[in-house]
C-alpha positions as CSV (number, residue, x, y, z in Angstrom):
1,M,-3.6,-9.1,-1.6
2,A,-4.0,-5.3,-0.7
3,A,-3.5,-2.9,-3.6
4,G,-0.8,-1.1,-3.7
5,I,1.2,1.6,-6.3
6,S,5.5,1.7,-6.7
7,L,7.1,5.0,-5.6
8,G,10.7,6.2,-6.3
9,K,13.3,7.1,-9.6
10,K,16.4,6.9,-8.9
11,Q,15.3,2.9,-6.5
12,R,11.2,1.6,-6.6
13,F,9.6,1.8,-3.3
14,G,6.6,-0.5,-2.5
15,F,3.9,1.5,-0.9
16,I,0.5,-0.6,0.3
17,A,-3.1,0.7,0.2
18,V,-4.4,0.7,3.3
19,G,-7.3,3.2,2.1
20,E,-9.3,6.7,2.8
21,L,-6.7,9.1,5.3
22,E,-10.4,10.3,6.3
23,T,-11.2,6.5,7.6
24,W,-7.9,5.3,8.4
25,S,-7.1,3.3,11.7
26,P,-2.9,2.9,11.8
27,S,-1.0,0.1,13.4
28,V,1.7,-0.2,15.6
29,M,4.5,-0.2,12.4
30,S,7.2,1.9,11.4
31,A,7.4,3.5,7.5
32,V,7.2,5.4,5.0
33,Y,4.1,7.0,4.6
34,A,1.9,8.8,1.7
35,I,-0.9,10.9,1.7
36,T,-2.4,10.8,-2.5
37,F,-5.7,12.2,-3.8
38,K,-6.6,11.9,-7.2
39,K,-6.4,14.4,-9.3
40,E,-8.5,13.1,-12.5
41,P,-10.8,11.0,-10.9
42,E,-13.1,10.7,-13.7
43,L,-10.3,10.3,-16.4
44,R,-7.8,7.9,-14.0
45,P,-9.4,6.6,-11.6
46,K,-6.2,4.5,-10.0
47,S,-4.3,7.5,-10.9
48,H,-3.1,9.3,-7.2
49,T,-0.9,12.2,-7.2
50,V,1.4,12.1,-3.8
51,L,0.5,15.1,-1.8
52,F,2.5,14.4,1.8
53,F,5.8,12.1,2.1
54,G,5.9,10.9,5.7
55,E,7.6,8.5,8.3
56,G,7.9,6.7,11.2
57,D,5.5,4.5,14.2
58,L,2.4,5.4,11.5
59,S,-0.1,5.3,15.4
60,Q,1.8,7.8,16.6
61,Q,1.3,9.5,13.3
62,L,-2.4,10.0,12.9
63,E,-2.3,13.4,14.7
64,I,0.2,14.9,13.3
65,I,-1.1,13.7,10.2
66,Q,-4.0,15.7,11.0
67,Q,-2.4,18.6,11.5
68,C,0.1,18.8,8.9
69,I,-3.7,17.8,6.3
70,K,-5.3,21.3,7.8
71,T,-1.9,23.0,6.5
72,W,-1.2,23.3,3.6
73,W,-4.6,21.0,1.9
74,P,-7.2,23.1,1.5
75,A,-4.7,26.7,0.2
76,Y,-4.4,24.2,-1.6
77,G,-8.2,23.9,-2.9
78,G,-8.8,20.4,-1.4
79,R,-11.6,18.9,0.7
80,P,-11.3,17.3,3.9
81,T,-12.7,13.8,2.1
82,G,-10.9,12.2,-0.9
83,L,-7.3,11.6,0.2
84,Y,-5.4,8.5,0.3
85,M,-3.4,7.0,2.7
86,F,-0.4,4.6,0.9
87,V,2.2,2.3,3.1
88,H,5.8,1.1,2.3
89,P,6.4,-0.8,5.6
90,M,9.7,-1.0,6.8
91,P,10.0,-3.2,10.5
92,G,13.0,-2.7,12.8
93,S,13.9,0.4,10.3
94,T,16.1,3.3,13.0
95,R,15.2,6.7,12.0
96,W,18.2,7.2,9.7
97,D,16.8,4.8,7.5
98,R,13.3,5.5,6.7
99,V,14.5,9.6,6.3
100,R,16.3,8.6,3.6
101,V,13.5,7.5,1.9
102,Q,12.2,10.2,2.8
103,S,14.1,12.1,1.2
104,Q,15.0,10.4,-1.7
105,L,11.0,10.2,-2.5
106,I,10.5,14.1,-1.7
107,A,13.3,15.5,-4.3
108,E,12.1,12.9,-6.6
109,Y,8.0,14.2,-6.2
110,D,8.4,17.0,-4.7
111,P,5.0,17.0,-3.6
112,Q,2.3,20.2,-2.7
113,G,2.5,18.9,1.2
114,N,6.1,18.9,2.0
115,Q,7.0,22.5,0.7
């Protein structure tokens, strides 16, 4: 079973860890996704800070994600490595279904990349 995290304060959503963003190979899947990093990897190796929430068919998101990260991650002080990808699969969902989840999570976490 893949490792994961639970995100959300009003309603919890299970996210599956798919690995480092740098080596991630997207599959055809409708999902909400979270890009994270480890703020204090030595002190809290399992703790992730969310940088960005997105939604859509993952197979079509890689270029969008890379462009977004180039825009704000270096300004935030980050390096191109050390970013992680988590997905909340939503098979059969509409864009509205995914945007509702994404919007809730953005409102609750206020991630740097969604500002």
